[in-house]
PLY file of the C-alpha trace (Angstrom):
ply
format ascii 1.0
element vertex 425
property float x
property float y
property float z
element edge 424
property int vertex1
property int vertex2
end_header
0.00 0.00 0.00
1.34 3.43 -0.95
2.32 6.21 1.38
-0.79 8.29 0.67
-4.24 6.81 1.28
-7.81 8.00 0.76
-10.61 6.38 2.75
-14.00 7.27 1.33
-17.36 7.48 3.06
-16.27 6.24 6.50
-17.55 6.86 10.02
-14.89 8.26 12.35
-14.52 9.49 15.92
-13.73 13.19 16.05
-11.38 14.68 18.69
-14.56 15.56 20.64
-15.53 11.85 20.40
-18.48 12.62 18.17
-19.29 10.25 15.32
-18.83 11.88 11.93
-19.00 10.56 8.39
-16.85 11.58 5.47
-13.51 11.02 3.79
-10.06 10.73 5.35
-6.99 11.68 3.35
-3.57 10.61 4.63
-0.42 12.15 3.18
3.16 11.66 4.34
2.07 9.76 7.42
-0.40 12.34 8.80
-4.10 13.12 8.47
-4.12 15.88 5.87
-7.83 16.33 5.16
-11.09 15.22 6.77
-14.65 15.52 5.53
-15.45 15.91 1.84
-12.20 15.34 -0.04
-12.80 16.83 -3.49
-9.51 15.91 -5.07
-8.02 12.45 -4.87
-4.29 13.00 -4.38
-3.41 9.33 -4.05
-3.48 6.19 -6.10
-4.80 4.05 -3.23
-8.42 4.31 -2.12
-10.37 2.28 0.43
-14.15 2.14 0.38
-14.96 2.97 4.00
-18.60 1.89 3.86
-19.40 -0.25 6.89
-16.19 0.75 8.70
-15.42 3.08 11.61
-12.04 4.81 11.91
-10.83 4.99 15.51
-7.58 6.52 16.84
-4.84 4.05 17.63
-4.23 2.94 21.20
-0.99 3.24 23.16
0.00 0.36 25.42
1.79 2.57 27.93
3.40 -0.22 29.95
4.36 -3.69 28.80
7.18 -6.20 28.55
6.62 -7.42 25.02
8.89 -10.47 24.98
6.97 -11.95 27.88
4.38 -13.26 25.45
6.58 -16.37 25.68
5.56 -16.67 29.35
1.81 -16.47 28.73
0.11 -19.07 30.94
3.42 -20.22 32.44
3.04 -18.86 35.99
-0.52 -18.45 37.20
-2.45 -17.46 40.32
0.43 -16.20 42.46
1.17 -12.94 44.35
3.63 -10.55 42.69
6.88 -11.18 44.56
6.44 -14.96 44.68
5.54 -14.87 40.97
8.71 -12.87 40.19
11.17 -14.69 42.44
10.05 -18.29 41.87
8.88 -18.26 38.28
9.66 -15.20 36.16
13.20 -14.20 37.14
14.60 -17.77 36.95
13.13 -18.19 33.46
14.41 -14.79 32.33
17.95 -15.90 33.12
17.60 -18.43 30.28
16.54 -15.91 27.65
18.55 -15.76 24.44
18.35 -13.22 21.61
15.97 -15.39 19.58
13.54 -15.52 22.50
13.47 -11.74 22.79
13.02 -11.32 19.04
10.19 -13.81 18.58
8.43 -12.86 21.81
8.43 -9.21 20.75
7.29 -10.00 17.23
4.29 -11.96 18.52
3.48 -9.08 20.89
3.60 -6.51 18.09
1.20 -8.50 15.94
-1.16 -9.11 18.86
-1.26 -5.41 19.68
-1.72 -4.30 16.07
-4.61 -6.72 15.59
-6.43 -5.14 18.55
-5.96 -1.54 17.42
-2.77 -0.68 19.30
-0.41 1.45 17.23
2.31 2.29 19.79
3.69 0.75 22.95
6.04 1.55 25.80
8.31 -1.41 26.43
10.76 -2.35 29.17
13.01 -5.34 28.68
16.49 -6.59 27.81
18.48 -7.01 24.57
16.97 -3.95 22.95
18.60 -4.73 19.60
16.29 -7.74 19.25
13.26 -5.71 20.35
14.09 -2.99 17.82
14.53 -5.56 15.04
11.07 -7.02 15.67
9.50 -3.56 16.01
10.93 -2.36 12.71
9.81 -5.50 10.90
6.29 -5.07 12.28
6.23 -1.32 11.54
4.68 -0.37 14.88
5.69 2.60 17.03
7.60 1.73 20.18
9.25 3.48 23.08
11.97 0.96 23.94
13.55 1.28 27.35
16.76 -0.45 28.25
15.90 -2.20 31.51
18.40 -2.42 34.34
18.75 -3.47 37.97
21.62 -2.57 40.29
20.43 -4.41 43.41
22.00 -1.58 45.46
25.49 -2.53 44.32
27.66 0.34 42.94
29.66 -2.00 40.71
26.51 -3.44 39.12
25.19 0.10 38.66
28.35 1.19 36.85
28.19 -1.76 34.47
24.45 -1.29 33.92
24.76 2.39 33.03
27.53 1.62 30.51
25.22 -0.88 28.82
22.28 1.56 28.89
24.42 4.26 27.25
25.27 1.85 24.41
21.59 0.88 24.09
20.49 4.52 23.81
22.91 5.06 20.93
21.65 1.90 19.25
18.02 3.07 19.53
18.61 6.64 18.40
17.68 8.04 14.97
15.48 5.09 14.01
12.05 5.49 12.47
9.11 4.83 14.82
11.42 4.12 17.80
11.70 6.34 20.87
14.74 5.64 23.11
14.19 5.31 26.86
15.86 4.16 30.06
14.20 1.53 32.23
15.34 1.45 35.87
13.18 -1.43 37.02
11.70 -0.52 40.42
12.51 0.96 43.84
13.15 -2.52 45.25
15.72 -3.42 42.57
17.39 -0.06 41.80
19.12 2.25 44.28
18.35 5.96 44.68
21.75 6.62 43.15
20.78 4.44 40.19
17.51 6.31 39.73
19.25 9.67 39.93
21.87 8.57 37.40
19.24 7.26 35.00
17.31 10.54 35.03
20.49 12.57 34.53
21.36 10.36 31.57
17.83 10.77 30.19
18.19 14.55 30.25
21.58 14.40 28.55
20.29 12.00 25.88
16.80 13.49 25.50
15.33 10.10 26.38
12.26 9.06 28.33
12.30 7.03 31.56
10.11 4.00 32.23
9.73 2.82 35.84
7.56 0.64 38.12
6.24 2.79 40.97
4.14 1.98 44.04
2.80 -1.26 42.58
2.36 -2.99 45.94
1.74 -1.85 49.48
4.77 -3.82 50.66
7.05 -1.90 48.30
5.92 1.45 49.70
6.00 0.41 53.38
9.43 -1.19 53.18
10.93 1.77 51.35
9.83 4.16 54.08
11.05 1.77 56.78
14.49 1.48 55.16
14.91 5.12 54.12
13.05 7.12 56.76
10.96 8.93 54.16
8.25 8.12 51.66
9.10 6.81 48.21
7.54 9.83 46.47
9.39 12.25 48.75
12.71 10.57 48.03
12.12 10.56 44.27
11.00 14.19 44.30
14.12 15.25 46.20
16.41 13.94 43.46
14.32 15.42 40.62
13.23 12.01 39.35
9.60 13.08 39.04
9.08 15.02 35.79
7.40 14.79 32.41
10.05 12.43 31.00
8.84 9.77 33.40
6.23 7.14 32.56
5.50 5.51 35.89
3.67 2.19 35.78
1.01 1.21 38.34
1.14 4.00 40.99
-1.49 2.27 43.14
-0.35 2.90 46.71
-0.25 6.69 46.78
-2.02 9.17 49.07
-3.65 12.47 48.05
-0.53 14.53 48.71
1.62 12.18 46.64
-0.84 12.23 43.75
-0.73 16.02 43.83
3.08 15.90 43.59
2.85 13.67 40.50
0.42 16.15 38.94
2.64 19.16 39.69
5.69 17.39 38.26
3.69 16.33 35.17
4.51 12.66 35.63
2.78 10.29 33.20
1.10 7.32 34.87
0.44 3.98 33.15
-2.54 2.26 34.76
-2.60 -1.54 34.33
-5.92 -2.68 35.84
-6.03 -6.30 34.68
-2.49 -7.14 35.79
-3.05 -5.31 39.08
-6.21 -7.32 39.70
-4.66 -10.64 38.72
-1.64 -10.12 40.99
-3.82 -8.67 43.80
-1.74 -5.50 43.78
-4.60 -3.14 44.59
-7.13 -0.70 43.11
-5.85 2.35 41.22
-7.07 5.75 42.43
-8.28 6.77 39.00
-10.75 9.56 39.91
-8.25 11.20 42.25
-5.56 11.05 39.58
-7.58 12.68 36.82
-9.15 15.22 39.19
-5.65 16.39 40.11
-4.68 16.58 36.46
-2.34 13.57 36.20
-1.88 12.30 32.64
-3.25 8.77 33.09
-2.55 6.27 30.31
-3.40 2.58 30.01
-1.08 -0.41 29.83
-1.45 -4.16 29.82
1.78 -5.06 31.63
3.36 -8.22 30.22
1.37 -11.15 28.85
2.66 -13.24 31.76
0.45 -11.31 34.16
-2.52 -10.26 32.01
-2.60 -12.55 29.81
-3.43 -10.53 26.68
-1.97 -7.34 25.25
-5.37 -5.90 24.31
-6.04 -2.28 25.22
-9.66 -2.94 24.22
-9.92 -5.30 27.20
-7.97 -2.92 29.40
-10.36 -0.03 28.75
-13.41 -2.09 29.66
-11.88 -3.50 32.83
-10.51 -0.09 33.87
-13.99 1.42 33.72
-15.80 -1.51 35.34
-13.45 -1.88 38.30
-13.92 1.78 39.20
-17.69 1.54 38.85
-18.05 -1.41 41.19
-15.31 -0.49 43.66
-16.49 3.08 44.14
-20.18 2.73 43.29
-19.58 5.19 40.44
-21.78 4.20 37.48
-20.91 7.56 35.91
-17.23 6.61 35.52
-17.56 6.42 31.78
-16.14 5.22 28.50
-14.85 8.66 27.54
-12.37 8.69 30.44
-10.72 5.37 29.66
-10.79 5.98 25.91
-8.85 9.22 26.29
-6.37 7.43 28.56
-5.85 4.78 25.88
-5.41 7.23 23.01
-4.46 10.90 23.35
-3.00 10.57 26.87
-0.71 7.77 25.73
0.57 9.79 22.81
1.09 12.78 25.09
3.28 10.63 27.36
5.38 9.63 24.34
5.68 13.30 23.26
3.90 12.60 19.98
1.13 14.48 18.18
-1.28 11.57 17.94
-4.22 9.77 19.47
-6.81 11.84 17.59
-8.23 11.80 14.08
-7.37 15.41 13.39
-5.59 17.18 10.56
-1.86 17.38 11.21
-1.81 14.43 13.63
0.08 11.20 12.90
-2.12 8.76 11.01
-2.13 5.97 13.58
-5.59 4.41 13.63
-7.69 1.33 12.92
-10.73 0.55 10.83
-13.33 -1.55 12.63
-15.95 -3.64 10.85
-19.35 -2.33 11.97
-21.12 -5.33 10.44
-20.18 -7.62 13.33
-22.23 -8.77 16.29
-20.23 -6.70 18.79
-21.17 -3.48 16.97
-24.84 -4.30 16.47
-27.11 -2.32 16.74
-24.47 0.43 17.26
-26.34 2.99 19.36
-22.99 4.40 20.54
-19.72 3.87 18.70
-17.68 4.96 21.73
-19.51 2.55 24.05
-19.12 -0.28 21.55
-15.38 0.33 21.25
-14.87 0.38 25.03
-17.32 -2.27 26.18
-17.96 -4.73 23.36
-15.47 -4.51 20.48
-13.61 -7.76 19.91
-11.88 -9.17 16.84
-13.40 -6.38 14.74
-10.20 -4.72 13.49
-9.88 -5.03 9.73
-7.09 -2.50 9.11
-4.52 -0.93 11.41
-2.43 1.96 10.12
0.79 3.22 11.66
2.29 6.39 10.26
-0.22 6.22 7.43
0.74 2.71 6.33
-1.43 -0.39 6.72
0.22 -3.10 8.80
-2.97 -5.05 9.45
-4.94 -5.63 6.24
-8.13 -7.69 6.03
-7.55 -8.76 9.63
-4.06 -10.22 9.16
-0.51 -9.00 9.65
0.59 -7.42 6.37
-2.58 -8.89 4.88
-0.92 -12.31 4.82
-2.53 -15.10 6.84
0.21 -17.58 5.98
2.93 -15.19 7.15
1.11 -14.67 10.43
0.73 -18.42 10.99
4.42 -18.96 10.19
5.42 -16.44 12.87
3.08 -18.10 15.39
4.65 -21.51 14.72
8.14 -20.06 15.21
7.10 -18.54 18.54
5.64 -21.84 19.73
8.91 -23.57 18.93
11.21 -21.15 20.81
8.79 -20.91 23.77
8.77 -24.68 24.15
12.56 -24.75 24.00
12.78 -22.06 26.68
10.63 -23.74 29.32
12.10 -27.21 28.68
15.77 -26.18 29.00
0 1
1 2
2 3
3 4
4 5
5 6
6 7
7 8
8 9
9 10
10 11
11 12
12 13
13 14
14 15
15 16
16 17
17 18
18 19
19 20
20 21
21 22
22 23
23 24
24 25
25 26
26 27
27 28
28 29
29 30
30 31
31 32
32 33
33 34
34 35
35 36
36 37
37 38
38 39
39 40
40 41
41 42
42 43
43 44
44 45
45 46
46 47
47 48
48 49
49 50
50 51
51 52
52 53
53 54
54 55
55 56
56 57
57 58
58 59
59 60
60 61
61 62
62 63
63 64
64 65
65 66
66 67
67 68
68 69
69 70
70 71
71 72
72 73
73 74
74 75
75 76
76 77
77 78
78 79
79 80
80 81
81 82
82 83
83 84
84 85
85 86
86 87
87 88
88 89
89 90
90 91
91 92
92 93
93 94
94 95
95 96
96 97
97 98
98 99
99 100
100 101
101 102
102 103
103 104
104 105
105 106
106 107
107 108
108 109
109 110
110 111
111 112
112 113
113 114
114 115
115 116
116 117
117 118
118 119
119 120
120 121
121 122
122 123
123 124
124 125
125 126
126 127
127 128
128 129
129 130
130 131
131 132
132 133
133 134
134 135
135 136
136 137
137 138
138 139
139 140
140 141
141 142
142 143
143 144
144 145
145 146
146 147
147 148
148 149
149 150
150 151
151 152
152 153
153 154
154 155
155 156
156 157
157 158
158 159
159 160
160 161
161 162
162 163
163 164
164 165
165 166
166 167
167 168
168 169
169 170
170 171
171 172
172 173
173 174
174 175
175 176
176 177
177 178
178 179
179 180
180 181
181 182
182 183
183 184
184 185
185 186
186 187
187 188
188 189
189 190
190 191
191 192
192 193
193 194
194 195
195 196
196 197
197 198
198 199
199 200
200 201
201 202
202 203
203 204
204 205
205 206
206 207
207 208
208 209
209 210
210 211
211 212
212 213
213 214
214 215
215 216
216 217
217 218
218 219
219 220
220 221
221 222
222 223
223 224
224 225
225 226
226 227
227 228
228 229
229 230
230 231
231 232
232 233
233 234
234 235
235 236
236 237
237 238
238 239
239 240
240 241
241 242
242 243
243 244
244 245
245 246
246 247
247 248
248 249
249 250
250 251
251 252
252 253
253 254
254 255
255 256
256 257
257 258
258 259
259 260
260 261
261 262
262 263
263 264
264 265
265 266
266 267
267 268
268 269
269 270
270 271
271 272
272 273
273 274
274 275
275 276
276 277
277 278
278 279
279 280
280 281
281 282
282 283
283 284
284 285
285 286
286 287
287 288
288 289
289 290
290 291
291 292
292 293
293 294
294 295
295 296
296 297
297 298
298 299
299 300
300 301
301 302
302 303
303 304
304 305
305 306
306 307
307 308
308 309
309 310
310 311
311 312
312 313
313 314
314 315
315 316
316 317
317 318
318 319
319 320
320 321
321 322
322 323
323 324
324 325
325 326
326 327
327 328
328 329
329 330
330 331
331 332
332 333
333 334
334 335
335 336
336 337
337 338
338 339
339 340
340 341
341 342
342 343
343 344
344 345
345 346
346 347
347 348
348 349
349 350
350 351
351 352
352 353
353 354
354 355
355 356
356 357
357 358
358 359
359 360
360 361
361 362
362 363
363 364
364 365
365 366
366 367
367 368
368 369
369 370
370 371
371 372
372 373
373 374
374 375
375 376
376 377
377 378
378 379
379 380
380 381
381 382
382 383
383 384
384 385
385 386
386 387
387 388
388 389
389 390
390 391
391 392
392 393
393 394
394 395
395 396
396 397
397 398
398 399
399 400
400 401
401 402
402 403
403 404
404 405
405 406
406 407
407 408
408 409
409 410
410 411
411 412
412 413
413 414
414 415
415 416
416 417
417 418
418 419
419 420
420 421
421 422
422 423
423 424
């Protein structure tokens, strides 16, 4: 499919989340004209009848290669899950595992309308290779631990510096640094990572306040709260995408808002690991930029932001007796807020914005009778994506990766093979 695309006579969600009908012209990777396009400037046209164009989703926190661990470690609390199952298996990972795990993740996300993701893992060269082959946007953070050891920190930072250079100046890739969490990285390590991010103009991806134990033990060991300590070293700022952020009080939430920290809410993973309930209303009322993430497939077990939106809304409704906590809130978190966190002009079907979006088939049971397109997207859409475009180019066509069912099946078989090898070694 060519660089410029015209979609005729299609329903689409406006930036105000109103349903409109018209034409969409994409030129040089951006939406260039909406409405009644008089002049066809492209050789490629799609008949949009029966489709709805919806902005692409951002998976604001995931570990893409962990698709290989899907279903491997189930029904366990977080630290037991990490220490007994996940970390021992991760020690066995080879480059081919990272590559194939990431490639499967990219395809899974694209097929559910996700056009960008924020990743934290190891061997970023393999992640970048898979990302570029799948033509999806990705913020790739070089993950590191120092386990409070200065020598490990020094070695880790040297590797991160090399990774940042490797990730720089590549189409669709945003370089980032991934200090893992407060219980695996020292304050010195966090300070160093943020200083390096400023020098390199990179983002920072971090697990924050995921469990109550993490927060309590930090204060016990350091004599101050986790948020206070991070604020004192200047770690809290708009470069930071902080995953989870469950165990925070009102004052701490206000600090995140003032520092313009981006928060990635992962409701399904948090529920599955019994981590806690996110303070969503308090966050948005204070002005925090709340995004949505799936976490890794090992703790979700899908990478579908469609599922994440529905669960995010429902858990707030039932936990707080707030039936008014609506689809619009979670949809904005999944789209424009995610792009804002990545410093990109996207997440809306608007002229001048990057053309990252999907076409959904309205002639499916989940969209019938279609009283509300927004409600259908958030609460009922499933397996309805026919096309997904990233940077104006179709990467899902007719429901399959690159429009090729055989190619998709070949990739799936390769993933099955390396996953089986990994767990049997």
